[in-house]
C-alpha positions as CSV (number, residue, x, y, z in Angstrom):
1,M,-32.1,-40.3,2.2
2,S,-32.6,-42.6,5.2
3,V,-32.3,-41.6,8.7
4,V,-29.2,-43.6,9.3
5,R,-27.4,-42.1,6.7
6,K,-28.2,-38.5,7.7
7,T,-27.1,-39.3,11.1
8,L,-23.8,-40.5,9.8
9,I,-23.2,-37.3,7.8
10,V,-24.1,-35.3,10.9
11,A,-21.6,-37.3,13.2
12,V,-18.8,-37.1,10.1
13,A,-19.6,-33.6,10.0
14,I,-19.3,-32.5,13.7
15,I,-15.8,-34.9,13.6
16,G,-14.6,-33.1,11.0
17,A,-15.3,-29.6,12.7
18,G,-14.0,-31.0,15.8
19,T,-10.9,-31.8,14.4
20,L,-10.3,-28.6,12.6
21,M,-11.0,-26.8,15.4
22,I,-8.5,-28.7,17.7
23,I,-5.9,-27.9,14.7
24,A,-6.9,-24.3,14.7
25,F,-6.1,-24.3,18.4
26,L,-2.7,-25.7,18.4
27,A,-1.9,-23.7,15.2
28,F,-2.9,-20.6,17.4
29,R,-0.8,-21.8,20.2
30,A,2.2,-22.4,18.3
31,W,1.9,-19.3,16.6
32,T,1.4,-17.3,20.4
33,T,4.4,-19.4,21.6
34,N,6.6,-18.6,18.9
35,V,5.7,-14.7,19.1
36,H,6.3,-14.7,22.7
37,Q,9.5,-16.5,22.5
38,S,10.9,-14.5,19.3
39,S,10.2,-11.5,22.1
40,L,12.7,-12.8,24.6
41,A,15.2,-14.3,22.4
42,A,17.9,-11.3,22.7
43,F,17.5,-11.7,26.6
44,Y,18.5,-15.1,26.4
45,A,21.4,-14.7,23.7
46,T,25.2,-15.5,24.8
47,P,27.0,-12.0,25.1
48,E,30.0,-12.3,22.8
49,D,32.1,-11.4,25.8
50,F,31.0,-12.2,29.6
51,S,32.5,-12.5,32.9
52,Q,34.2,-15.6,33.7
53,I,33.2,-15.7,37.3
54,P,30.6,-18.0,38.2
55,G,27.6,-16.5,39.4
56,T,28.1,-13.3,37.9
57,L,24.6,-11.1,37.1
58,L,25.0,-10.4,33.4
59,R,21.4,-9.3,32.6
60,W,18.2,-9.1,34.5
61,E,14.2,-7.3,33.7
62,P,11.0,-7.5,35.3
63,L,9.4,-10.6,35.0
64,G,6.1,-9.2,33.6
65,V,4.0,-10.4,36.3
66,D,2.4,-9.3,39.4
67,V,3.5,-10.6,42.9
68,A,2.3,-8.8,45.9
69,D,4.5,-6.7,47.6
70,A,7.4,-7.8,45.6
71,K,9.6,-7.3,42.7
72,A,9.8,-10.2,40.2
73,Y,13.2,-10.2,37.7
74,R,13.8,-12.4,35.1
75,L,17.9,-12.9,35.4
76,L,20.8,-14.5,32.7
77,Y,23.7,-15.2,34.8
78,V,27.1,-17.4,34.9
79,T,27.4,-21.0,35.7
80,E,29.6,-23.6,34.4
81,D,29.1,-26.2,31.5
82,Q,29.9,-30.2,31.8
83,Q,33.6,-29.1,31.5
84,G,33.7,-26.7,34.0
85,K,34.0,-23.7,31.4
86,P,31.8,-20.8,31.6
87,A,28.5,-20.5,30.3
88,V,25.3,-18.8,30.9
89,A,22.1,-19.8,32.3
90,A,18.5,-18.1,33.2
91,G,16.1,-18.0,35.7
92,M,13.8,-15.9,37.6
93,A,13.9,-14.0,41.0
94,F,11.7,-12.2,43.6
95,I,12.8,-9.8,46.2
96,P,10.5,-8.6,48.6
97,D,9.8,-4.7,48.7
98,K,9.9,-4.0,52.2
99,K,13.7,-3.5,53.1
100,P,14.8,-6.0,55.6
101,D,16.0,-5.3,59.5
102,T,19.1,-7.8,59.0
103,P,20.5,-9.6,56.1
104,R,17.6,-11.1,54.0
105,P,17.8,-15.2,53.9
106,M,17.6,-16.7,50.6
107,V,15.7,-19.9,49.0
108,A,16.5,-21.5,46.1
109,F,13.2,-23.3,44.2
110,L,14.3,-26.2,41.8
111,Q,11.4,-26.8,39.3
112,G,10.5,-30.4,38.3
113,T,11.3,-31.2,34.5
114,T,10.3,-29.3,31.7
115,G,11.7,-30.6,28.7
116,Q,14.9,-29.1,27.1
117,G,13.6,-26.9,24.3
118,D,14.0,-22.9,24.9
119,A,10.2,-22.6,25.5
120,C,10.2,-24.9,28.2
121,A,11.9,-22.8,30.6
122,P,9.8,-21.4,33.2
123,S,11.0,-17.8,33.2
124,R,10.1,-18.1,29.1
125,S,6.9,-19.4,29.8
126,E,3.7,-16.9,29.6
127,D,2.7,-18.5,32.9
128,P,6.0,-18.5,34.7
129,L,5.2,-18.6,38.3
130,H,2.9,-22.1,37.5
131,G,5.1,-24.2,39.6
132,I,5.9,-21.7,42.5
133,K,2.7,-20.0,43.0
134,N,1.7,-21.7,46.5
135,F,5.1,-21.0,47.9
136,L,6.1,-17.7,46.7
137,P,3.5,-15.6,48.8
138,E,4.5,-17.1,52.3
139,A,8.2,-16.8,51.0
140,M,7.5,-13.0,49.9
141,A,5.5,-12.6,53.4
142,Q,8.6,-13.9,55.1
143,G,10.7,-11.4,53.9
144,W,13.0,-14.0,51.9
145,A,14.8,-13.6,48.4
146,V,13.7,-16.3,46.2
147,V,15.2,-17.6,43.2
148,A,14.2,-20.0,40.6
149,P,17.0,-21.4,38.2
150,D,15.9,-22.8,34.7
151,E,19.0,-24.7,34.6
152,Y,21.8,-24.6,31.7
153,G,20.8,-25.4,28.4
154,V,17.1,-25.1,29.1
155,G,16.1,-21.9,27.5
156,T,19.8,-20.8,26.8
157,Q,22.8,-22.2,24.9
158,G,23.9,-25.7,25.6
159,V,22.1,-29.1,26.4
160,Q,20.8,-29.6,29.8
161,L,22.3,-32.2,32.1
162,Y,19.2,-33.6,33.3
163,L,19.8,-35.4,36.5
164,I,23.5,-34.7,36.6
165,K,24.2,-33.7,39.8
166,D,27.5,-31.4,39.4
167,Q,25.4,-29.3,36.8
168,E,22.4,-29.2,38.8
169,V,24.1,-27.8,42.2
170,H,26.5,-25.8,39.6
171,D,23.4,-24.1,38.3
172,T,21.8,-23.7,42.1
173,V,24.4,-22.0,43.8
174,N,25.6,-19.8,40.7
175,S,21.6,-18.6,40.8
176,I,21.8,-17.8,44.2
177,R,25.0,-15.6,43.6
178,A,23.3,-13.9,40.8
179,L,20.6,-13.5,43.3
180,R,22.6,-11.3,45.9
181,S,23.8,-9.0,43.1
182,L,20.1,-7.9,42.4
183,P,18.9,-4.5,43.4
184,N,17.7,-4.3,46.9
185,A,18.6,-8.0,47.6
186,L,20.3,-7.3,50.9
187,T,20.7,-11.1,51.4
188,G,23.1,-12.6,53.9
189,N,24.9,-16.1,53.8
190,D,21.9,-18.5,54.8
191,F,19.9,-20.3,52.1
192,A,17.5,-23.1,51.9
193,V,16.8,-25.4,49.2
194,Y,13.1,-26.6,47.9
195,G,12.9,-28.8,44.9
196,Y,10.2,-30.8,43.3
197,S,10.2,-33.7,41.1
198,Q,13.8,-33.6,39.1
199,G,14.1,-30.3,41.2
200,G,14.2,-32.7,44.4
201,H,17.1,-34.3,42.7
202,S,18.9,-31.1,42.5
203,A,17.8,-30.1,46.2
204,L,19.1,-33.1,47.8
205,W,22.6,-33.0,46.0
206,T,22.8,-29.1,46.2
207,G,22.7,-29.9,50.4
208,H,25.6,-32.2,49.6
209,L,27.8,-30.1,47.4
210,S,27.2,-26.5,47.9
211,K,30.0,-26.1,50.3
212,Q,32.1,-27.7,47.8
213,F,31.0,-25.5,45.0
214,A,30.3,-22.2,46.8
215,P,32.0,-22.4,50.1
216,E,30.8,-18.9,51.1
217,L,27.2,-19.9,51.2
218,D,25.4,-21.6,54.4
219,V,22.4,-24.2,53.7
220,V,20.3,-24.5,56.6
221,G,17.9,-27.2,55.2
222,V,16.2,-29.0,52.1
223,A,13.1,-29.3,51.5
224,V,11.7,-31.8,48.7
225,A,8.3,-32.7,47.0
226,A,8.1,-36.0,45.3
227,P,12.2,-36.0,44.3
228,A,13.3,-38.2,42.0
229,A,15.9,-39.6,44.2
230,D,16.2,-43.2,44.0
231,L,17.3,-43.5,40.5
232,T,17.9,-47.2,40.1
233,S,14.2,-47.6,41.6
234,I,12.7,-45.3,39.6
235,I,14.1,-46.5,35.9
236,D,13.7,-50.1,37.2
237,R,10.1,-50.0,37.8
238,Q,8.9,-47.1,35.3
239,W,11.2,-47.7,32.1
240,D,8.2,-49.7,30.4
241,S,5.6,-47.3,31.4
242,V,4.5,-44.1,29.9
243,V,7.1,-42.1,32.0
244,G,9.8,-43.5,29.9
245,W,8.3,-41.4,27.1
246,G,8.0,-38.4,29.4
247,I,11.5,-38.3,30.6
248,G,13.5,-41.0,28.4
249,A,14.8,-38.3,25.7
250,D,16.2,-36.1,28.4
251,V,18.0,-38.8,30.2
252,T,19.5,-40.4,27.5
253,R,20.3,-37.4,25.6
254,S,21.7,-35.9,28.9
255,W,23.5,-39.0,30.1
256,S,25.5,-39.9,26.5
257,I,26.9,-36.6,27.5
258,A,27.6,-37.1,30.8
259,Y,29.0,-40.6,30.4
260,P,30.5,-40.7,26.8
261,D,30.6,-44.8,27.1
262,L,27.2,-45.1,28.1
263,P,25.5,-47.6,26.1
264,V,22.1,-45.8,24.7
265,D,21.4,-47.0,21.2
266,P,20.8,-50.4,22.2
267,F,18.6,-49.7,25.0
268,L,16.2,-47.6,22.7
269,T,13.2,-48.5,20.6
270,D,12.9,-47.7,16.8
271,A,10.4,-45.4,17.8
272,A,12.3,-43.7,20.7
273,R,15.3,-43.5,18.3
274,D,13.9,-41.8,15.5
275,N,12.2,-39.0,17.7
276,L,14.5,-38.6,20.7
277,E,15.8,-35.3,19.5
278,R,12.3,-33.9,18.8
279,I,10.8,-35.7,22.0
280,A,13.8,-33.6,24.1
281,E,13.1,-30.2,22.5
282,S,9.7,-31.0,23.4
283,C,8.0,-29.7,26.7
284,T,7.2,-32.3,29.3
285,F,3.6,-32.0,29.2
286,G,3.5,-32.7,25.4
287,S,5.8,-35.6,25.9
288,F,3.7,-37.2,27.9
289,I,1.0,-36.7,25.9
290,E,2.4,-38.1,22.9
291,G,3.9,-40.9,25.1
292,T,0.3,-41.8,26.6
293,V,-1.0,-42.1,22.7
294,R,1.8,-44.3,21.9
295,H,2.5,-46.4,25.1
296,G,-1.4,-47.0,25.4
297,I,-3.0,-46.9,21.9
298,F,0.2,-48.0,19.6
299,R,1.6,-50.8,22.7
300,Q,5.1,-48.5,21.7
301,D,7.8,-48.1,24.3
302,F,10.9,-45.9,24.9
303,F,13.0,-48.2,26.2
304,A,13.5,-51.7,24.5
305,D,15.3,-53.2,27.6
306,N,16.0,-52.0,31.4
307,P,18.8,-49.9,31.3
308,A,19.3,-50.5,34.7
309,N,20.3,-53.9,34.5
310,N,23.3,-52.8,32.6
311,P,26.4,-52.6,34.5
312,L,27.3,-49.0,33.3
313,W,23.8,-47.7,33.5
314,A,23.5,-49.7,37.2
315,Q,27.1,-47.6,38.4
316,A,26.0,-44.2,36.8
317,L,22.3,-44.6,38.4
318,I,23.9,-44.9,42.0
319,E,26.7,-42.2,41.4
320,Q,23.5,-39.8,40.5
321,T,21.5,-41.1,43.8
322,P,22.3,-38.7,46.8
323,P,23.1,-40.6,49.7
324,P,22.0,-39.7,53.1
325,Y,22.3,-36.2,54.9
326,P,24.5,-36.0,58.3
327,A,21.8,-35.3,61.2
328,A,23.1,-31.7,61.4
329,L,21.6,-31.2,58.1
330,P,17.7,-31.3,58.1
331,I,15.5,-32.6,55.3
332,M,12.0,-32.3,54.5
333,L,9.7,-34.8,52.6
334,V,6.4,-33.8,51.1
335,Q,5.4,-37.2,49.3
336,G,1.9,-38.4,47.8
337,T,0.9,-41.5,48.1
338,A,-0.9,-41.9,44.7
339,D,2.3,-40.2,42.9
340,Q,2.5,-42.5,39.6
341,I,5.6,-40.8,38.1
342,V,7.6,-40.5,41.1
343,L,6.1,-43.6,43.0
344,A,5.6,-43.4,46.6
345,G,7.5,-46.7,47.2
346,P,10.9,-45.4,46.4
347,N,10.6,-42.3,48.8
348,A,8.9,-44.5,51.5
349,N,12.4,-46.6,51.3
350,L,14.3,-43.3,51.1
351,Q,13.0,-42.4,54.1
352,E,13.8,-45.6,56.1
353,S,17.1,-46.0,54.7
354,W,17.9,-42.1,55.6
355,C,16.3,-42.4,59.0
356,A,18.6,-45.6,59.7
357,A,21.6,-43.8,58.6
358,G,20.7,-41.1,61.3
359,S,19.6,-38.3,59.1
360,T,16.8,-35.7,60.8
361,F,13.9,-36.6,58.6
362,N,10.9,-34.9,58.7
363,A,8.2,-36.7,56.6
364,L,4.9,-35.2,55.3
365,W,2.4,-38.0,53.5
366,L,-0.5,-36.7,51.5
367,E,-3.3,-39.5,51.1
368,G,-4.6,-39.9,47.6
369,V,-2.3,-37.0,46.6
370,D,-0.9,-37.5,42.8
371,H,2.3,-36.2,41.2
372,I,0.8,-32.9,39.6
373,N,-0.9,-31.8,42.8
374,V,2.0,-32.6,45.5
375,D,3.6,-29.4,44.8
376,D,0.8,-27.1,45.0
377,L,-0.3,-28.6,48.5
378,A,3.5,-28.8,50.1
379,G,4.0,-25.2,49.4
380,P,2.8,-23.8,52.6
381,A,4.1,-26.6,54.7
382,V,7.1,-26.3,53.4
383,A,7.3,-22.4,54.0
384,G,6.5,-23.0,57.6
385,W,9.4,-25.9,58.0
386,I,11.9,-23.3,56.2
387,A,10.8,-20.1,58.3
388,D,11.9,-22.7,61.5
389,R,15.3,-23.4,59.7
390,F,15.9,-19.8,59.7
391,A,15.0,-19.1,62.8
392,G,17.4,-21.6,64.3
393,L,14.5,-23.7,66.0
394,T,15.2,-27.3,66.5
395,A,14.3,-29.4,63.5
396,P,11.3,-32.0,63.7
397,N,12.1,-35.9,63.1
398,T,9.7,-38.1,62.3
399,C,12.0,-41.3,61.9
400,S,9.8,-42.8,64.9
401,V,6.8,-43.0,62.7
402,Q,6.7,-45.5,59.5
403,P,5.9,-44.6,56.0
404,P,2.1,-45.1,55.4
405,W,2.6,-48.5,53.7
406,S,-1.0,-49.2,53.4
407,L,-1.7,-46.0,52.2
408,I,0.7,-46.6,48.9
409,T,-1.6,-47.4,46.1
410,V,1.1,-47.7,43.0
411,E,4.3,-49.7,43.1
């Protein structure tokens, strides 16, 4: 047998063994995920008969993770669906052990895109603190009560209305109401919102609509990291990129419910049409991996054309894009200049347009930071900014400083 042939046999054997190991690993992960989700199914099941009052806490139990000097809970609470009917949603809550001298302020932490399957819900994750780990220690040290909703239809019965403002805000304010019912919550009425990526969209709209949906609550400030804010720009710039695969299924599945007359099918490729429901039920990491392969290797896009060019889509995108705040409601924006998912350019435009409209705007630009890392790096700075809002200090305004256009690497 020649040396070349022996080398080929060895190479094939190594590749085969590696492939089998990957398959075995994925199969093991699928099995462990199924076991974990099965163990949680009863908690997340919709009760046969439950309160019709939004914000009612239906169930709670220990989250099963260690948080220093605090208790961590899994929640099931009453929210509202797209028809305004009572429905259930889930999430997490964190209460410091130390009893406060005055009513606790509250913070709603709104996560980024997760995917719409049950296993994608942060509170059902095997690592539920993943998205909040760099914010939570400071929040607990400050004595705040924190809630992190999964959103309706993620982990619970129903379909998530992804990037649809009313659903997002209903889920947020009702999770805050549920938080207040926990043992030793001891909260007041003041709350702040911190949202990342898609959660940034939820946070921005919560600032606008929380008083309408929950008049008893008082929002003191809104912080966002890499928010999906200017939806027209995001779709216009990312529809034919891998991001189309990462969020396209969530958008088209949800928006076809919220906007029944919206033309969806003509804007999908055959590959997207054949896989939409499966990808929507997948979690975001898997969707982006699959999208990277389809887009990069097989040259397949999710969208066949830019939906933003369609008048009905264009109007819906405008309706779901949050307008500037009045000066009385301060905002903090944290954005990485190297973000390739929520591009830095649209949020630089947001800073300029909101400042021009008179918003009290504090921008923190992180040079060379991408979308994955901006949330972790933003946590401590956001916690400090929120602490000052609860203390009643004058909010900083950086509108005199232009966005760092020369550092923004992706447009």
